[in-house]
VMD Tcl script that draws the C-alpha trace (Angstrom):
set ca {
  {28.89 0.20 -4.09}
  {25.64 0.35 -2.15}
  {23.99 3.57 -1.09}
  {24.80 4.90 2.36}
  {21.05 5.24 2.92}
  {20.53 1.45 2.82}
  {20.00 -0.58 6.00}
  {23.34 -1.99 7.28}
  {22.37 -5.67 7.01}
  {23.63 -8.18 4.48}
  {22.16 -8.18 1.00}
  {21.07 -11.79 1.40}
  {19.14 -11.01 4.58}
  {17.59 -7.98 2.91}
  {16.42 -10.24 0.09}
  {14.93 -12.68 2.60}
  {13.11 -9.91 4.45}
  {11.85 -8.51 1.15}
  {10.27 -11.89 0.39}
  {8.70 -11.76 3.85}
  {7.34 -8.30 3.05}
  {5.79 -9.71 -0.13}
  {4.03 -12.38 1.93}
  {3.05 -9.81 4.55}
  {1.53 -7.54 1.93}
  {-0.23 -10.51 0.36}
  {-1.94 -11.28 3.68}
  {-2.56 -7.61 4.40}
  {-4.20 -7.11 1.00}
  {-6.19 -10.32 1.41}
  {-7.54 -8.84 4.62}
  {-8.56 -5.69 2.73}
  {-10.11 -7.26 -0.35}
  {-12.35 -9.66 1.54}
  {-14.56 -6.79 2.73}
  {-16.01 -6.27 -0.73}
  {-16.75 -9.98 -1.09}
  {-18.57 -10.14 2.24}
  {-21.13 -7.33 2.10}
  {-24.10 -9.37 0.84}
  {-23.48 -12.22 3.29}
  {-22.94 -9.84 6.17}
  {-26.36 -8.35 5.41}
  {-27.81 -11.78 6.24}
  {-25.55 -12.60 9.16}
  {-26.19 -9.27 10.86}
  {-29.72 -8.78 9.47}
  {-28.85 -5.26 8.34}
  {-29.24 -3.31 5.06}
  {-26.41 -2.56 2.62}
  {-25.97 0.99 3.90}
  {-25.52 -0.05 7.52}
  {-23.04 -2.81 6.69}
  {-21.14 -0.45 4.41}
  {-20.64 1.98 7.29}
  {-18.41 -0.68 8.85}
  {-15.93 0.20 6.12}
  {-16.05 3.83 7.25}
  {-15.28 2.75 10.80}
  {-12.45 0.59 9.53}
  {-11.00 3.42 7.44}
  {-11.01 5.87 10.34}
  {-9.31 3.25 12.49}
  {-6.86 2.63 9.64}
  {-5.87 6.29 9.73}
  {-5.40 6.20 13.50}
  {-3.46 2.95 13.16}
  {-0.91 4.74 11.02}
  {0.11 6.65 14.14}
  {1.69 3.39 15.24}
  {4.65 4.64 13.23}
  {5.85 6.41 16.36}
  {5.97 3.03 18.11}
  {7.47 1.26 15.09}
  {10.19 3.90 15.03}
  {11.29 2.97 18.56}
  {10.74 -0.81 18.60}
  {11.99 -3.75 16.57}
  {9.96 -4.22 13.39}
  {10.03 -8.02 13.58}
  {8.33 -8.07 16.98}
  {5.86 -5.34 16.02}
  {4.76 -7.11 12.84}
  {4.33 -10.36 14.77}
  {1.92 -8.74 17.23}
  {-0.01 -6.98 14.48}
  {-0.59 -10.10 12.40}
  {-1.75 -12.09 15.41}
  {-4.30 -9.37 16.21}
  {-5.45 -9.19 12.57}
  {-5.86 -12.96 12.48}
  {-8.04 -12.95 15.58}
  {-10.34 -10.25 14.18}
  {-10.69 -12.22 10.95}
  {-11.58 -15.45 12.71}
  {-14.22 -13.78 14.90}
  {-15.93 -11.46 12.41}
  {-18.65 -13.88 11.23}
  {-19.66 -14.93 14.76}
  {-20.40 -11.55 16.33}
  {-24.06 -11.24 15.20}
  {-24.53 -7.60 16.27}
  {-23.67 -4.68 14.01}
  {-22.06 -2.53 16.76}
  {-19.75 -5.45 17.58}
  {-18.98 -5.78 13.86}
  {-17.98 -2.12 13.89}
  {-15.68 -2.80 16.85}
  {-14.09 -5.76 15.06}
  {-13.58 -3.66 11.93}
  {-12.12 -0.84 14.03}
  {-9.50 -3.12 15.58}
  {-8.77 -4.70 12.22}
  {-8.45 -1.31 10.53}
  {-6.23 0.06 13.29}
  {-3.75 -2.76 12.86}
  {-4.05 -2.72 9.05}
  {-2.97 0.91 8.95}
  {0.16 -0.05 10.83}
  {0.80 -3.01 8.52}
  {0.47 -0.85 5.41}
  {3.02 1.50 6.92}
  {5.51 -1.09 8.09}
  {5.60 -3.19 4.91}
  {6.16 -0.23 2.59}
  {8.59 1.75 4.72}
  {10.54 -1.33 5.77}
  {11.08 -2.34 2.14}
  {12.13 1.17 1.11}
  {14.37 1.47 4.17}
  {16.23 -1.69 3.18}
  {16.88 -0.69 -0.44}
  {16.75 3.15 -0.47}
  {17.14 4.61 -3.98}
  {17.24 1.08 -5.40}
  {13.81 0.31 -3.94}
  {11.76 0.60 -7.15}
  {11.66 -3.07 -8.23}
  {11.41 -4.30 -4.65}
  {8.47 -2.08 -3.70}
  {6.73 -3.15 -6.90}
  {7.43 -6.78 -5.92}
  {5.87 -6.24 -2.50}
  {2.77 -4.76 -4.09}
  {2.79 -7.65 -6.55}
  {2.12 -9.82 -3.50}
  {-0.96 -7.71 -2.85}
  {-2.03 -8.20 -6.46}
  {-1.89 -11.96 -6.07}
  {-4.28 -11.73 -3.15}
  {-6.56 -9.45 -5.16}
  {-6.94 -12.06 -7.87}
  {-7.40 -15.10 -5.64}
  {-9.64 -13.52 -2.99}
  {-12.79 -13.70 -5.17}
  {-11.92 -17.28 -6.13}
  {-11.52 -18.34 -2.52}
  {-14.68 -16.62 -1.32}
  {-16.88 -17.48 -4.34}
  {-17.84 -21.04 -3.24}
  {-18.95 -19.75 0.15}
  {-20.86 -16.58 -0.82}
  {-24.63 -16.95 -1.02}
  {-25.31 -13.63 -2.76}
  {-28.27 -11.26 -2.42}
  {-31.72 -12.84 -2.29}
  {-30.47 -16.34 -1.51}
  {-32.18 -18.32 1.24}
  {-29.19 -20.57 1.90}
  {-27.21 -20.19 5.09}
  {-23.95 -18.31 4.71}
  {-20.72 -20.32 4.90}
  {-18.45 -17.32 4.64}
  {-16.98 -18.14 8.04}
  {-14.84 -20.86 6.43}
  {-12.53 -18.59 4.37}
  {-12.37 -16.14 7.26}
  {-11.15 -18.84 9.63}
  {-8.51 -19.97 7.12}
  {-7.35 -16.41 6.49}
  {-7.12 -15.68 10.20}
  {-5.08 -18.82 10.85}
  {-2.68 -17.91 8.03}
  {-2.20 -14.39 9.42}
  {-1.45 -15.68 12.91}
  {1.00 -18.30 11.60}
  {2.88 -15.72 9.54}
  {3.05 -13.33 12.48}
  {4.57 -15.99 14.71}
  {7.11 -16.86 12.01}
  {8.18 -13.21 11.73}
  {8.64 -13.17 15.48}
  {10.99 -16.15 15.19}
  {13.17 -14.30 12.66}
  {14.03 -11.84 15.44}
  {15.88 -14.62 17.26}
  {17.61 -15.70 14.05}
  {18.92 -12.24 13.19}
  {17.77 -8.95 14.61}
  {16.95 -6.35 11.98}
  {19.07 -3.19 12.09}
  {17.38 -0.13 10.52}
  {19.22 2.60 8.66}
  {20.09 5.71 10.60}
  {18.87 9.17 9.73}
  {21.36 11.86 10.72}
  {20.23 14.05 13.61}
  {21.83 16.86 15.58}
  {21.66 15.06 18.92}
  {24.71 15.48 21.16}
  {25.19 13.87 24.56}
  {25.26 16.33 27.47}
  {26.77 14.66 30.54}
  {25.30 17.34 32.82}
  {21.75 16.22 32.00}
  {19.83 13.36 33.55}
  {19.29 10.07 31.74}
  {15.63 10.71 30.97}
  {16.29 14.25 29.77}
  {18.95 12.97 27.39}
  {16.62 10.26 26.11}
  {13.86 12.80 25.52}
  {16.22 15.09 23.61}
  {17.46 12.15 21.53}
  {13.90 11.15 20.57}
  {13.05 14.75 19.80}
  {16.10 15.19 17.55}
  {15.28 11.97 15.70}
  {11.68 13.09 15.35}
  {12.73 16.42 13.85}
  {15.32 14.83 11.56}
  {12.95 12.15 10.27}
  {9.72 14.09 9.96}
  {10.99 17.52 8.99}
  {14.12 17.17 6.83}
  {13.70 20.73 5.51}
  {10.74 22.95 4.75}
  {10.89 22.66 0.92}
  {11.41 18.91 1.08}
  {8.62 18.61 3.59}
  {6.31 20.29 1.10}
  {7.19 17.59 -1.44}
  {6.66 14.90 1.19}
  {3.17 16.25 1.90}
  {2.35 16.21 -1.81}
  {3.61 12.62 -2.01}
  {1.40 11.87 0.97}
  {-1.58 13.07 -1.02}
  {-0.46 10.81 -3.86}
  {-0.37 7.81 -1.53}
  {-3.79 8.67 -0.10}
  {-5.31 8.94 -3.58}
  {-3.77 5.63 -4.65}
  {-5.11 3.98 -1.50}
  {-8.58 5.45 -1.96}
  {-9.19 4.52 -5.58}
  {-7.76 1.05 -5.05}
  {-9.82 0.43 -1.94}
  {-13.07 1.86 -3.29}
  {-12.80 0.00 -6.59}
  {-12.22 -3.41 -5.05}
  {-14.70 -2.85 -2.24}
  {-17.60 -1.62 -4.36}
  {-17.05 -3.00 -7.87}
  {-19.19 -6.07 -7.14}
  {-22.06 -3.96 -5.80}
  {-21.52 -1.51 -8.67}
  {-21.94 -4.26 -11.30}
  {-24.97 -5.75 -9.55}
  {-26.76 -2.41 -9.25}
  {-26.02 -1.14 -12.78}
  {-28.66 -1.20 -15.52}
  {-27.00 -4.34 -16.88}
  {-27.99 -6.08 -13.61}
  {-25.10 -8.50 -13.66}
  {-25.14 -11.53 -11.39}
  {-22.95 -11.77 -8.31}
  {-20.82 -14.38 -10.07}
  {-20.25 -12.18 -13.14}
  {-19.54 -9.18 -10.92}
  {-17.00 -11.28 -9.06}
  {-15.34 -12.21 -12.34}
  {-15.07 -8.51 -13.19}
  {-13.33 -8.01 -9.87}
  {-10.98 -10.80 -10.90}
  {-10.35 -9.13 -14.27}
  {-9.22 -5.95 -12.53}
  {-7.06 -7.98 -10.16}
  {-5.49 -9.99 -13.00}
  {-4.63 -6.84 -14.93}
  {-3.23 -5.28 -11.78}
  {-1.17 -8.42 -11.18}
  {0.25 -8.36 -14.71}
  {1.01 -4.66 -14.45}
  {2.96 -5.03 -11.21}
  {4.79 -8.11 -12.47}
  {5.90 -6.14 -15.51}
  {7.01 -3.21 -13.36}
  {9.32 -5.37 -11.22}
  {11.73 -5.59 -14.14}
  {10.75 -2.42 -15.96}
  {11.36 -0.21 -12.91}
  {15.09 -1.03 -13.09}
  {15.50 0.94 -16.31}
  {17.08 4.35 -15.86}
  {14.44 6.29 -17.79}
  {11.57 4.80 -15.76}
  {11.17 7.44 -13.06}
  {8.46 7.50 -10.37}
  {6.98 10.67 -11.86}
  {6.58 9.08 -15.29}
  {5.15 5.92 -13.77}
  {2.51 7.85 -11.87}
  {1.56 10.15 -14.74}
  {1.10 7.39 -17.31}
  {-0.81 5.19 -14.87}
  {-3.24 7.91 -13.84}
  {-3.93 8.76 -17.48}
  {-4.82 5.08 -18.01}
  {-7.08 5.17 -14.96}
  {-8.84 8.25 -16.28}
  {-9.39 6.53 -19.63}
  {-10.86 3.51 -17.83}
  {-13.28 5.68 -15.85}
  {-14.47 7.35 -19.05}
  {-15.15 3.91 -20.52}
  {-17.12 2.99 -17.40}
  {-19.28 6.08 -17.83}
  {-19.93 5.24 -21.47}
  {-20.57 1.49 -21.27}
  {-21.81 0.65 -17.75}
  {-25.49 0.75 -18.68}
  {-25.30 -0.38 -22.31}
  {-22.51 -2.85 -23.04}
  {-20.88 -5.57 -20.94}
  {-17.83 -5.90 -23.20}
  {-17.03 -2.21 -22.75}
  {-17.11 -2.68 -18.99}
  {-14.74 -5.65 -19.26}
  {-12.31 -3.53 -21.30}
  {-12.53 -0.75 -18.72}
  {-11.81 -3.30 -15.97}
  {-8.62 -4.43 -17.69}
  {-7.36 -0.90 -18.36}
  {-8.19 0.09 -14.80}
  {-6.15 -2.79 -13.39}
  {-3.16 -1.99 -15.61}
  {-3.18 1.65 -14.56}
  {-3.80 0.93 -10.89}
  {-0.95 -1.57 -10.53}
  {2.15 0.61 -10.12}
  {0.71 3.80 -8.59}
  {0.91 2.91 -4.91}
  {4.52 1.75 -5.01}
  {5.34 4.61 -7.37}
  {4.09 7.16 -4.84}
  {6.32 5.76 -2.10}
  {9.26 5.60 -4.50}
  {8.63 9.21 -5.47}
  {9.06 10.28 -1.84}
  {12.25 8.23 -1.42}
  {13.65 9.92 -4.51}
  {13.56 13.26 -2.68}
  {14.84 12.21 0.76}
  {15.16 9.02 2.84}
  {11.67 7.81 3.73}
  {11.20 7.12 7.43}
  {8.57 5.54 9.65}
  {7.38 8.97 10.74}
  {6.95 10.14 7.15}
  {5.08 6.91 6.55}
  {2.75 7.90 9.39}
  {1.84 11.01 7.43}
  {1.22 9.00 4.25}
  {-0.96 6.30 5.74}
  {-2.81 8.67 8.06}
  {-3.79 10.85 5.11}
  {-4.81 7.78 3.13}
  {-6.92 6.48 5.98}
  {-8.76 9.77 6.34}
  {-9.48 9.91 2.62}
  {-10.74 6.33 2.42}
  {-12.92 6.87 5.48}
  {-14.99 9.55 3.76}
  {-15.65 7.72 0.49}
  {-17.89 5.02 2.05}
  {-20.08 7.79 3.50}
  {-20.71 9.01 -0.04}
  {-20.94 5.64 -1.75}
  {-23.08 3.90 0.87}
  {-25.80 6.54 0.64}
  {-25.80 7.05 -3.14}
  {-24.88 3.80 -4.92}
  {-28.33 2.28 -4.45}
  {-29.76 5.18 -6.45}
  {-26.88 5.82 -8.85}
  {-24.11 3.19 -9.05}
  {-22.00 5.50 -11.22}
  {-21.28 7.59 -8.14}
  {-18.28 5.27 -7.83}
  {-17.00 6.57 -11.17}
  {-17.54 10.21 -10.24}
  {-15.66 9.84 -6.96}
  {-12.77 8.02 -8.65}
  {-12.55 10.59 -11.46}
  {-12.23 13.36 -8.90}
  {-9.32 11.61 -7.20}
  {-7.63 10.60 -10.47}
  {-7.80 14.14 -11.82}
  {-6.34 15.44 -8.56}
  {-3.51 12.91 -8.82}
  {-2.59 14.00 -12.35}
  {-2.38 17.61 -11.17}
  {-0.23 16.57 -8.19}
  {2.18 14.65 -10.42}
  {2.68 17.73 -12.58}
  {3.21 19.95 -9.51}
  {5.69 17.51 -7.98}
  {7.53 17.28 -11.29}
  {7.87 21.05 -11.43}
  {8.72 21.69 -7.79}
  {10.54 18.50 -6.86}
  {13.24 18.30 -9.52}
  {15.75 20.22 -7.40}
  {15.33 17.79 -4.49}
  {16.02 14.54 -6.33}
  {19.01 12.94 -4.66}
  {21.89 12.02 -6.96}
  {22.72 8.35 -7.15}
  {25.71 7.10 -5.22}
  {28.91 6.88 -7.26}
  {30.88 3.68 -6.94}
  {34.27 4.99 -5.83}
  {35.85 1.60 -6.38}
  {35.00 1.75 -10.07}
  {36.21 5.35 -10.26}
  {39.59 4.43 -8.74}
  {39.87 1.37 -10.97}
  {39.16 3.45 -14.06}
  {41.71 6.06 -12.97}
  {44.40 3.39 -12.59}
  {43.61 1.97 -16.03}
  {43.77 5.47 -17.52}
  {47.16 6.11 -15.88}
  {48.55 2.82 -17.23}
  {47.33 3.60 -20.74}
  {48.76 7.12 -20.56}
  {52.16 5.99 -19.27}
  {52.34 3.23 -21.88}
  {51.53 5.65 -24.65}
  {54.14 8.08 -23.33}
  {56.87 5.45 -23.23}
  {56.13 4.47 -26.82}
  {56.46 8.06 -27.91}
}
mol new
graphics top color blue
foreach p $ca { graphics top sphere $p radius 0.5 }
foreach p [lrange $ca 0 end-1] q [lrange $ca 1 end] { graphics top cylinder $p $q radius 0.2 }
display resetview
């Protein structure tokens, strides 16, 4: 028996849409990871220093946070149409970004891209959880696995076209951007077509709305929206406290993932080891490969009963902390130590994002409006880290480690707090009444048979 919290569409269509969410997250993550690959070439294209180009990421992150507010629109409109529009817009910003020439226009492009990306992060995660409810663990991990695939192939796709710092050759980075933009637009149009094949029906969250025939149509509609808003965003004060803590978990996961993939190439180049752009790119690939393997493993592992979101998050953040300590020890003295840290970092980073969303769903049904809170908080957090890193990494590349350690330590504390406070709010799993009745009948037959023999 399926949970009553699951979307009322067929299991086959849910599986199809989950595959679409994997592809959507693949393209979304591809859009995110390319920023780290592009910094050195953008310095040439826009004739601007590292710090000024890096501020584009700050603009994008602020816009990402604002874009999360699209959850209010997503909550009222069909998700298939919304995701179509968003991917078309993302594709256009990707195709234009290398032809703009002026830094302020680059900031505008990044702002639009970030605004839509915040909405895409929200819709892919919440949509997947909404379809599977308490059973969402493996499916959310699978969606994020799609993002891991993009993390590992992004450096490979961009590598032949990146000129690197100090090169006199003309940048050809426009080629992968054009291809990526075309893929995003094509996927968006395909998702729009699925609306005409079968319209998606979301799950309903119980609200206290009652029709009052004495009221006007618009007054009734306003009261209905308000009741849904209250029911979805504020299930109860104690649960809301847990949701806010989970929101911090999501924002931390977003921040350390984004900062690591955005700045790891610059970090390796600017360290005392003075690694080449190619080697730094391979290190990025090592993190991505470990992250890919970690998420692939979690797709099956998350089905086990003892694998809870709290345990997933705690173990993963301990691994991340260990990796950061290795970075601090080996960054300036030993390349092999850095490679080991890269692999451990990827393994730890893999499940944390999906685990944070799953942790929230464990307490109460996750909704688009709760997702707004999560992504908005994440966008704000990621918008401040470039301000720190852009102004300090030229002098001390290990600033990246210090920032990440702060967030990882905070996450470990949050996991422990959520474990202590949130145990009473974990929803019990649905009991299959069919199996219960069947077992009762079997028990009655056995009992009556035994009685007749006596």
